[in-house]
Each structure stands twice: as structure tokens, then as C-alpha cells.
C-alpha positions as CSV (number, residue, x, y, z in Angstrom):
1,M,116.8,99.3,110.5
2,I,114.4,101.6,108.8
3,T,110.7,101.5,108.5
4,V,108.7,102.3,105.3
5,V,105.0,101.9,104.3
6,A,104.9,99.6,101.5
7,N,101.5,99.4,99.6
8,G,99.7,100.5,102.8
9,K,101.7,98.1,105.3
10,R,104.5,99.1,107.6
11,R,107.8,97.2,106.7
12,E,111.0,97.1,108.1
13,L,114.3,96.9,106.1
14,P,117.8,96.6,106.9
15,E,119.1,99.8,105.9
16,D,118.4,102.8,103.1
17,M,118.4,101.0,99.7
18,S,117.6,101.3,96.2
19,V,114.4,100.9,94.5
20,S,116.1,98.0,92.6
21,R,117.1,96.4,95.8
22,F,113.8,96.8,97.3
23,L,112.1,94.7,94.4
24,E,114.8,92.1,94.5
25,L,114.3,91.4,98.4
26,G,110.6,90.7,97.4
27,S,111.5,88.9,94.1
28,V,109.4,91.3,92.2
29,P,110.7,91.6,88.4
30,A,110.9,95.3,87.8
31,E,109.7,94.8,84.1
32,I,106.2,94.2,85.3
33,V,105.5,96.9,87.7
34,V,105.1,100.7,88.4
35,V,106.7,102.2,91.5
36,E,105.6,105.1,93.1
37,L,107.7,106.9,95.9
38,R,107.0,110.0,98.0
39,G,103.9,110.2,95.7
40,E,105.7,110.5,92.6
41,I,106.4,107.8,89.8
42,V,110.1,106.4,89.5
43,H,110.7,105.8,86.1
44,R,112.3,102.4,85.5
45,H,115.8,103.7,84.3
46,E,116.1,105.5,87.7
47,Y,115.4,102.4,90.1
48,D,119.1,101.8,90.4
49,C,119.8,105.5,91.7
50,T,116.5,106.3,93.6
51,I,116.9,105.5,97.3
52,I,114.3,104.7,99.8
53,H,114.9,106.2,103.1
54,D,113.3,105.7,106.6
55,G,109.6,107.1,106.6
56,D,109.0,106.6,103.1
57,H,105.9,105.6,101.3
58,I,106.1,103.3,98.3
59,E,103.4,101.7,96.4
60,V,104.3,98.8,94.0
61,V,101.6,97.9,91.5
62,R,102.1,94.9,89.1
63,M,100.9,94.9,85.6
64,M,98.1,92.5,84.6
65,G,97.2,91.4,81.1
66,G,94.3,89.9,79.8
67,G,90.5,90.7,78.9
């Protein structure tokens, strides 16, 4: 088990995992979010190869449309 802080809340994950896998676990479509990991924006094409480790801070922001 690893512990991360996701959107300001402590969360336990079964293991180190890619950003893509993290989003899948939360049923979050990658196409509608921006992800920040360790204070840096993760580009969508890097979600599969960017790994979340114990102690990391991750922010996931959903895009919203409307006016």
C-alpha cells in the first residue's frame, strides 16, 4: 500500500501506478481533466508512463463547459 494526497485528501492506493491507472480507478475520463503531480502539469500523452509514488501529491481538475 502507498499513501498519496489527492485533491487535498489522503488516499491509500494498492501500489505505485500510472496516472492513467489512477484515473481509471476513479472512473475519471482522461479527456476531461488536467492532472498536476508533484507540482507539475502532466501532459495527457504522458499519463501512461508517469508513475505515482508513495507520498506524492496529485491534483485532478475537471474541465467544465458552459457560460
